[in-house]
C-alpha angles and dihedrals in degrees: 000000000000103000135075099241103156095079089218109207089329140118132195114270126223118260115276142183090033139113090242091056091049091049091049090051091050092055095039106145091205114103131180117213129189123214125200136171100071130108105239119222125172090217092060097039095113092046090050091048091054091049092051093047090051090048095053102031089097089061095058140284111339102216099178145355117207126194125200116271090204119032092197090061098042134355096190130108116221122215121192114204130186119203146089111290091001092145096055093043093049094049089054088064091065110131095022115162109247097180108277096006139047121235115241102206122194137167107254114182113190089237089070095053115101091215092051091048092049092048092047094048094048093044090050092051093048093047093043091051091051094045091054095044106127091212090075101048098100123032149133135214119228126202135167100056124131105301093202093067121107121241094261092046092050091049093047094047096047094042089054091046095052100032091100091061095066145288110331110210102173139017125190117190117197107195092181097059094028094234136116132205117213122191127201132202093231136038090236090063090054091050093048091049091052088057089062090066107133094022121130130249114192090338096312121113111232131204124209131204135170117272113235101252125183094266094045095045095051109014119183114269129211116264111285096023122109133204117262098198146345139228117196114244111255094246090059090058093043094053097035092112092046091049090050091049090051090048092049092048093045095047091046089053090044092052090048090050090045090049090049091050091046091049090046091049090046090049091050090046091051090045090051090046090048090047091051090045090050090045090051091046090048090047090051090045091050090045090051091045090048090048090051091045091051090045090052091045090048090047090050090045091051091045091051090046090049090047091050090046090051090046091051090047091048090047091050090046091051090046091051091046090049091047090051090046091050090046091051091046091048090048091050090046091050090046091051091046091049090048091050090046091051090046092051091045090050091046090051090046091049090046091051090045091049090046091050090046091050090045091048091047089049091048091047090048091050091048092052090046091054090047090052092050091049094052091050091055093059 
């Protein structure tokens, strides 16, 4: 037997790397929609899910509604819809009233999600590393041995049975499917082991078949030919749980790092907002202080101007009072001078009158005297 016919823990894969696959992807009726604008609460998750299903059921079959596991990383709900024209119909519901909030609807293909990209890239690297692992280039699958044996007993018995074929570098015992994969370092060991098909191990007839390795599962094709199907290499099935554990650990670490970055960005954003707020408050404070300073300066300026005005008014008042005082003094002085002048004039007048009177009296006296002398002469 030279083929891996048991399909151990495997299932056929869809066609890939072909024009048909690309065409199928292009007309894929599945669409992923993001919804924002709501306030998420674990207590109302079921109620919110029902609301979103009712909102998008006219677009097609709503297969699932996913809510964020970590609000700091993402605050969107994701709705997956199956149906012809589901994308266009869903986008027309943007802005729908959901009772207290409006739905912000956007097209959100998984390929654009950072988490999806990180998971895909890491998964690809892990799978690629395992696919190209040289330990799994040459191997056989063995069935038909004693099913009552324990895992260690099966490995010990088959290793001893096939040790003569070549260097055995890995053995995988599957107790569930009662089959074991044995890998050799060289292709000759694989060929020799295949020749032991039908031999007996502890009285049980065994059958051997080639394990689906990377090269055998997906061999190169001539140019222009495409693959018709795909069977996962056996090591991919053997280490599926380990791959998933690695993926879970990596994505947990990625989410923690993303959360840390988001928190750091949020912290910086808040710090910048607080800085702006403080700057605005300081600016307002300075503006108020400057306004008060200007008000005080203006008040002082007005006070000084008023003081000067009052001083000038007082000075004018004093000047007017002094002028009046001087005028009164001058008037009094002139009055006194006039009085003196009048007194002198009156005195002179009286003196002249007295002089005239005296002269007249003297004249009269002389005249009388002459008259007396004349009468005596007669």
